[in-house]
C-alpha positions in Angstrom: 25.5 48.1 -35.1 27.0 50.7 -32.7 24.4 49.8 -30.0 25.1 46.1 -30.5 28.8 46.7 -29.9 28.1 48.6 -26.7 25.8 45.7 -25.6 28.6 43.2 -26.3 31.1 45.4 -24.4 28.6 45.8 -21.5 28.0 42.1 -21.3 31.7 41.3 -21.2 32.4 44.1 -18.8 29.8 42.8 -16.4 31.4 39.3 -16.4 34.9 40.5 -15.7 36.4 39.1 -12.5 39.5 40.4 -10.8 39.0 43.7 -12.6 42.0 46.0 -12.8 42.5 49.3 -14.5 45.9 49.9 -16.1 47.2 53.3 -17.2 43.7 54.7 -17.3 43.4 53.2 -20.8 43.0 49.4 -20.3 40.7 47.2 -18.2 42.1 43.8 -17.4 40.0 40.9 -16.0 39.0 37.3 -16.4 35.8 35.8 -17.8 34.6 32.3 -18.5 35.8 30.8 -21.8 32.7 29.9 -23.8 31.5 30.1 -27.4 29.1 32.9 -26.6 31.7 35.0 -24.9 34.2 34.3 -27.7 31.8 35.5 -30.4 31.3 38.8 -28.5 35.1 39.2 -28.0 35.7 38.7 -31.7 33.3 41.5 -32.5 34.9 43.8 -30.0 38.4 42.9 -31.4 37.2 43.9 -34.9 36.1 47.3 -33.5 39.4 47.8 -31.7 37.6 47.6 -28.3 39.6 44.5 -27.1 43.1 43.2 -27.3 43.5 40.1 -29.6 45.8 38.4 -27.1 44.2 36.3 -24.3 45.6 34.2 -21.5 44.1 30.8 -20.7 43.6 29.7 -17.1 42.5 26.5 -15.6 41.7 26.5 -11.9 43.5 29.9 -11.7 46.7 28.3 -13.2 48.1 29.9 -16.3 48.0 27.5 -19.3 48.8 29.4 -22.5 48.5 32.6 -24.5 46.4 32.6 -27.6 45.4 35.0 -30.3 41.9 35.8 -31.4 40.1 35.3 -33.7 42.3 32.5 -34.9 41.9 30.6 -31.7 38.7 28.6 -31.6 36.6 27.3 -28.7 36.5 23.5 -28.1 34.7 21.4 -25.6 38.1 20.5 -24.0 38.3 24.1 -22.8 35.1 23.9 -20.8 35.7 25.2 -17.3 38.6 27.4 -18.5 38.8 31.2 -17.9 40.6 33.7 -20.0 42.2 37.0 -19.1 41.4 39.8 -21.5 42.2 43.5 -22.0 39.4 45.9 -22.8 39.8 49.4 -24.0 38.6 51.6 -21.1 37.9 54.6 -23.2 36.8 54.8 -26.8 35.9 57.9 -28.8 33.8 57.2 -31.9 31.7 59.4 -34.1 28.5 57.7 -33.0 29.3 56.2 -29.6 31.5 56.7 -26.6 33.0 54.4 -24.0 34.4 55.9 -20.8 34.7 55.6 -17.1 32.2 58.2 -16.0 30.1 61.2 -17.2 32.9 63.7 -16.3 35.1 62.0 -18.9 32.5 62.5 -21.6 31.6 66.0 -20.6 35.3 67.0 -20.6 35.1 67.0 -24.4 33.4 70.3 -25.5 32.6 68.9 -29.0 30.5 66.1 -27.4 28.7 68.6 -25.2 27.8 70.7 -28.2 27.0 67.7 -30.4 25.9 64.8 -28.2 26.8 61.2 -29.1 23.9 58.9 -29.9 25.1 56.2 -27.4 27.5 56.0 -24.5 28.6 53.3 -22.1 29.6 54.4 -18.6 31.7 51.7 -17.0 31.4 53.0 -13.4 27.6 52.5 -13.7 27.8 49.6 -16.1 25.0 51.3 -18.1 24.3 52.0 -21.7 22.7 55.3 -22.5 21.4 55.9 -26.0 18.6 57.6 -28.1 17.1 54.1 -28.6 16.9 53.3 -24.9 16.5 56.8 -23.4 17.1 57.2 -19.7 16.5 60.4 -17.6 20.2 61.2 -17.3 20.8 60.8 -21.1 17.8 63.1 -21.8 19.4 65.7 -19.5 22.7 65.3 -21.4 20.9 65.9 -24.7 19.2 69.0 -23.2 22.7 70.4 -22.3 23.4 70.3 -26.1 20.2 72.3 -26.8 21.3 75.0 -24.4 24.7 75.1 -26.1 23.0 75.6 -29.5 21.0 78.4 -28.0 24.1 80.2 -26.8 25.8 79.5 -30.1 22.8 81.0 -31.9 22.9 84.3 -30.0 26.6 84.7 -29.6 28.3 87.6 -31.3 31.5 85.8 -32.1 33.8 82.8 -31.2 37.2 83.5 -29.7 40.4 81.8 -30.6 40.0 79.6 -27.5 36.6 78.5 -28.8 34.7 80.5 -26.2 31.4 82.0 -27.3 31.4 85.8 -26.9 28.2 87.5 -25.8 28.2 91.3 -25.9 25.5 93.5 -24.3 26.9 96.5 -22.5 29.9 94.4 -21.6 31.5 91.3 -23.1 31.1 87.9 -21.6 32.9 84.7 -22.6 31.2 81.3 -22.2 33.0 78.1 -22.6 31.2 74.7 -22.5 33.0 73.5 -19.4 30.7 71.4 -17.4 30.8 68.5 -14.9 28.5 65.6 -14.2 26.7 67.5 -11.3 24.5 69.2 -13.9 23.0 65.8 -14.8 21.2 65.9 -11.4 19.1 68.8 -12.5 16.0 68.8 -14.8 16.2 71.6 -17.4 13.7 72.4 -20.2 15.2 74.4 -23.1 12.2 73.9 -25.3 10.4 77.2 -24.5 13.5 79.2 -25.3 14.1 77.1 -28.4 10.6 77.8 -29.6 11.0 81.5 -28.7 14.2 82.0 -30.7 13.1 80.0 -33.7 9.9 82.0 -34.2 10.4 84.9 -36.7 8.4 87.5 -34.8 10.6 90.0 -33.0 13.7 87.9 -33.9 16.3 90.6 -33.4 14.7 91.9 -30.2 14.6 88.3 -28.8 18.3 87.8 -29.6 19.1 91.0 -27.8 17.0 90.0 -24.8 18.8 86.6 -24.5 22.2 88.4 -24.7 21.1 90.8 -22.0 19.8 88.1 -19.7 23.0 86.0 -20.2 25.3 88.9 -19.3 23.1 89.8 -16.3 22.8 86.2 -15.1 26.5 85.2 -15.5 28.6 88.3 -15.2 29.4 87.6 -11.5 30.4 84.0 -12.1 34.0 82.8 -12.8 34.5 81.9 -16.5 35.2 78.2 -15.6 31.8 77.9 -13.7 29.6 80.0 -15.9 28.1 77.3 -18.0 27.7 75.0 -15.0 25.9 77.8 -13.1 23.6 78.4 -16.1 22.7 74.7 -16.4 22.1 74.2 -12.7 19.9 77.3 -12.5 18.5 77.1 -16.1 14.8 77.0 -15.2 15.2 80.2 -13.1 17.1 81.8 -16.0 14.4 80.7 -18.5 11.6 82.1 -16.4 13.4 85.4 -16.0 14.0 85.6 -19.7 10.4 84.7 -20.7 9.1 87.4 -18.2 11.4 89.9 -19.9 10.0 89.0 -23.3 6.5 89.3 -22.1 7.3 92.8 -20.8 8.9 93.6 -24.1 5.8 92.4 -26.0 3.6 94.5 -23.7 5.7 97.6 -24.3 5.8 96.9 -28.0 2.0 96.5 -28.1 1.6 99.9 -26.4 4.0 101.6 -28.9 2.2 99.9 -31.8 -1.2 101.0 -30.6 0.1 104.6 -29.9 1.6 104.8 -33.4 -1.6 103.4 -35.0 -4.0 105.8 -33.3 -1.7 108.8 -34.0 -1.6 107.8 -37.7 -5.4 107.3 -37.8 -6.0 110.6 -36.0 -3.9 112.5 -38.6 -5.5 110.5 -41.4 -9.1 111.4 -40.3 -8.3 115.0 -39.6 -7.1 115.3 -43.2 -10.3 113.5 -44.4 -12.6 115.7 -42.4 -10.9 118.9 -43.7 -11.1 117.5 -47.2 -14.9 117.3 -46.9 -15.1 121.1 -47.0 -12.1 121.6 -49.3 -13.7 119.6 -52.0 -16.6 122.0 -52.4 -14.9 125.2 -51.3 -14.1 126.3 -54.9 -17.6 125.6 -55.9 -19.0 128.0 -53.3 -17.1 130.8 -55.1 -19.6 130.5 -57.9 -22.4 131.9 -55.7 -21.0 135.4 -55.2 -19.7 135.4 -58.8 -23.2 134.6 -60.1 -24.8 137.2 -57.8 -22.4 139.8 -59.0 -23.1 138.9 -62.6 -26.9 139.0 -62.0 -26.9 142.3 -60.2 -24.7 143.9 -62.8 -27.1 142.9 -65.6 -30.4 143.7 -63.9 -32.1 146.7 -65.4 -35.2 148.8 -64.5 -38.0 147.3 -66.5 -41.8 147.2 -66.7 -43.6 143.9 -66.6 -43.9 142.0 -69.9 -41.0 144.0 -71.4 -37.8 142.4 -72.9 -35.7 143.7 -70.0 -38.2 142.2 -67.5 -37.8 138.7 -69.0 -34.0 139.1 -69.1 -34.2 139.8 -65.3 -36.3 136.7 -64.9 -33.7 134.7 -66.8 -31.0 135.9 -64.4 -33.1 134.8 -61.4 -33.5 131.3 -62.9 -29.8 131.1 -63.7 -28.8 132.1 -60.1 -31.5 129.7 -58.7 -30.1 126.8 -60.7 -26.6 127.7 -59.7 -27.6 128.0 -56.0 -29.5 124.7 -56.1 -26.5 122.9 -57.5 -24.1 124.4 -55.0 -26.5 123.7 -52.1 -26.9 120.0 -53.2 -23.1 119.7 -53.3 -22.8 121.2 -49.8 -25.7 119.1 -48.4 -24.0 116.0 -49.8 -20.9 116.8 -47.9 -22.9 116.5 -44.6 -23.5 112.8 -45.4 -19.7 112.4 -46.1 -18.9 114.0 -42.8 -21.4 111.8 -40.9 -20.0 108.7 -42.6 -16.4 109.6 -41.5 -17.6 110.0 -37.9 -19.3 106.6 -37.9 -16.0 105.2 -39.3 -13.5 106.7 -36.9 -15.5 106.5 -33.7 -15.7 102.6 -33.4 -12.1 102.4 -34.6 -10.8 104.6 -31.8 -13.0 102.8 -29.3 -11.3 99.5 -30.4 -7.8 101.0 -30.1 -8.7 102.5 -26.7 -9.4 99.0 -25.4 -6.1 97.6 -26.6 -3.6 96.5 -24.0 -1.4 99.4 -22.9 -3.5 102.1 -24.4 -3.1 105.6 -22.8 -6.7 106.7 -22.0 -5.8 110.4 -21.7 -4.2 110.5 -25.1 -7.1 108.7 -26.6 -9.5 111.2 -25.0 -7.6 114.1 -26.3 -7.4 112.6 -29.8 -11.2 112.0 -29.8 -11.9 115.5 -28.6 -9.6 116.9 -31.4 -11.4 114.9 -34.0 -14.8 116.0 -32.6 -13.7 119.7 -32.7 -12.5 119.4 -36.2 -15.8 117.7 -37.1 -17.8 120.6 -35.7 -15.7 123.2 -37.4 -16.2 121.7 -40.8 -19.9 121.1 -40.1 -20.4 124.8 -39.3 -18.4 125.8 -42.4 -20.8 123.7 -44.6 -23.9 125.1 -42.8 -22.6 128.7 -43.2 -22.0 128.1 -46.9 -25.5 126.8 -47.4 -27.0 129.7 -45.5 -25.0 132.3 -47.5 -26.1 130.7 -50.8 -29.8 131.0 -49.8 -29.3 134.6 -48.6 -27.6 135.7 -51.8 -30.3 134.1 -53.9 -32.9 136.0 -51.9 -30.9 139.2 -52.5 -31.1 138.7 -56.2 -34.9 138.2 -56.1 -35.3 141.4 -54.1 -33.2 143.3 -56.6 -35.3 142.0 -59.5 -38.5 142.9 -57.7 -37.2 146.5 -57.1 -36.2 146.8 -60.7 -39.7 145.8 -61.8 -41.2 148.6 -59.8 
């Protein structure tokens, strides 16, 4: 219905002869008196877009003043013209009628929330979402930029300026003129950037920083105009800053991850020996017990068989401890096969510090070797002590 009214208005406006603007609020002109034009005028009168009073003219001679919609068209009025008064500017929730784009853009609320249709009388053109034209698309994109600024602003001042704070404060008012409609701008990449949840706070801070840097040298009245006419450059600069942030973020993330993994695997490697360290104490304890109980004895005597029993006991104890220690070699090897490919993957991540990774890998390798030698030494001592017990028993039997 709104678009139909604008079409009726546009049709009547296009037919107006002897067009005259009065008080910047009224358009006066003459059109042919016909049933079709009368129907359109009645619809415009119902929408308060046209005055109900009309003047009848025949051959440019005034005949009478009539009131619509009571006055009806008859065939006797064929060839007559009527003088009408159209409203030159109409503000409506859903549509707008005005002289030019500057008039529409002088209303900040219609910059922030675009109307769905507008008739520009200087161009005799209807712009709407149903019949999109390039200029109307640019007008809608201005609103998207407004929404982006509104989204990242820190506050709204009493004068309805949007306050951006990053190092210094910056006021942005949606003052704009029709010159911006000559420029193509694409707010969609920034719109998608800000609506994504990833790094949301960081992205908001980046937009604030970019706005302050980009507009701080501009006079307040021209800031928004400057932003729109250079928006693509601003957008490219902001996206480049975000890519740099993601690169730095990725580096920090990788660095934190490999530091955590390094600490984790050092603890695991140390734990390989710690788990069996208390068990190795059983070897010297068993040897001490055996040596303290060994007695001089002849073969086939009771004391001799007691000595043999001590040897068997120490042997069983030594075998159990050795098996535990040897099992830890497998655990140690499994840990190495686990952390080595992990660190190779992290080293190949974007932004990884090669020197740091090399130092971390060397530290893990050194820790691996220390624990390996601890286990090997423990196994060797167990075997040596067992041999000592056998030698002592043999001496006792002699």
